[in-house]
C-alpha positions in Angstrom: -0.1 0.0 0.4 1.4 3.4 -1.2 -0.4 6.3 -1.1 1.4 9.7 -2.1 -0.7 13.5 -1.7 -0.4 16.5 -3.2 -1.5 19.6 -3.7 -1.4 21.5 -0.5 0.3 25.2 -0.6 -0.3 28.6 1.0 -3.4 30.9 0.2 -5.7 33.4 1.8 -8.6 33.1 3.2 -11.5 32.6 1.0 -9.5 30.5 -1.4 -9.7 27.2 -2.4 -7.1 24.1 -3.2 -7.8 20.7 -4.5 -5.9 17.7 -2.9 -4.7 14.9 -4.7 -4.0 11.3 -3.1 -2.5 8.7 -5.6 -2.8 5.1 -4.2 -0.8 2.2 -5.4 -1.3 -1.7 -4.1 -4.9 -1.9 -3.7 -8.1 -0.5 -5.4 -9.5 3.0 -4.2 -13.2 1.6 -5.3 -13.0 -1.3 -3.0 -12.0 0.6 0.2 -12.9 3.5 2.6 -10.8 5.8 2.0 -10.5 9.0 4.1 -8.8 12.5 4.4 -7.3 13.3 8.1 -5.3 16.5 9.1 -3.2 17.6 11.6 -2.5 21.3 13.0 0.3 22.5 14.3 0.5 21.2 18.1 -3.0 18.9 17.9 -3.7 15.4 17.1 -5.1 13.6 14.1 -8.4 15.2 13.1 -10.6 13.3 10.7 -11.9 15.6 7.8 -13.8 13.4 5.1 -14.5 10.0 4.2 -15.9 8.3 1.1 -17.3 4.5 0.2 -19.3 3.1 -1.6 -22.5 3.9 0.6 -21.6 7.9 0.4 -19.9 10.5 1.7 -19.2 11.8 4.9 -17.5 14.4 6.7 -16.8 16.7 9.9 -18.8 19.6 10.6 -16.3 22.4 10.8 -16.0 21.3 6.4 -19.4 19.9 5.5 -20.4 22.6 2.7 -17.0 23.4 1.8 -14.8 20.4 1.0 -16.0 17.3 -1.1 -14.1 14.0 -1.4 -14.1 12.3 -4.2 -12.3 9.9 -6.7 -11.2 8.9 -9.7 -11.4 4.9 -9.6 -9.7 4.8 -13.2 -6.7 6.7 -12.0 -6.8 5.8 -8.3 -6.8 8.6 -7.1 -8.5 10.1 -4.2 -9.4 14.3 -3.9 -10.2 16.6 -1.4 -11.5 19.9 -3.5 -11.5 22.6 -0.3 -13.4 25.5 -0.9 -13.5 29.1 1.3 -10.3 27.9 3.3 -10.0 29.5 6.7 -6.8 30.1 9.2 -8.4 27.4 11.0 -7.9 24.4 8.1 -4.3 25.4 8.3 -2.8 22.0 9.0 -0.6 18.7 7.4 -3.3 16.6 5.4 -3.4 12.9 5.2 -4.8 10.3 2.5 -5.8 7.3 4.3 -6.6 3.8 3.5 -9.8 2.9 6.2 -10.8 4.5 8.6 -9.2 3.3 11.9 -6.7 5.4 14.1 -4.0 3.2 12.5 -4.5 3.0 9.0 -1.9 3.4 6.5 -1.7 7.0 5.8 0.4 9.1 3.3 3.5 11.6 4.5 0.5 14.3 3.8 0.8 17.4 2.2 0.6 21.4 3.9 -2.2 23.6 3.4 -1.1 26.5 5.0 -4.0 29.5 5.4 -3.2 33.1 5.6 -5.9 35.8 7.1 
């Protein structure tokens, strides 16, 4: 299992970013895939999950973030709109929804006010 995230960066409040997670070693359409994040000095926070029965979001991002996937390319995305300074964190793609599920190295998102 390998997960490689990309698409992070430094943006201003209100801007958008689209994160990508290229997966290998398994098919994403057979698994629950999630995005989690870790802000400086804080623990991991679940952000969103996509699985066969739908998509699910943390209350803090619902309506602003969208998780989707391209099964042919085996890539999971996180579209982030209306970014706020509180969204500043390292974002990780995760294979599964357990606390010890495999994750990638992450991509940094920094939102300035």
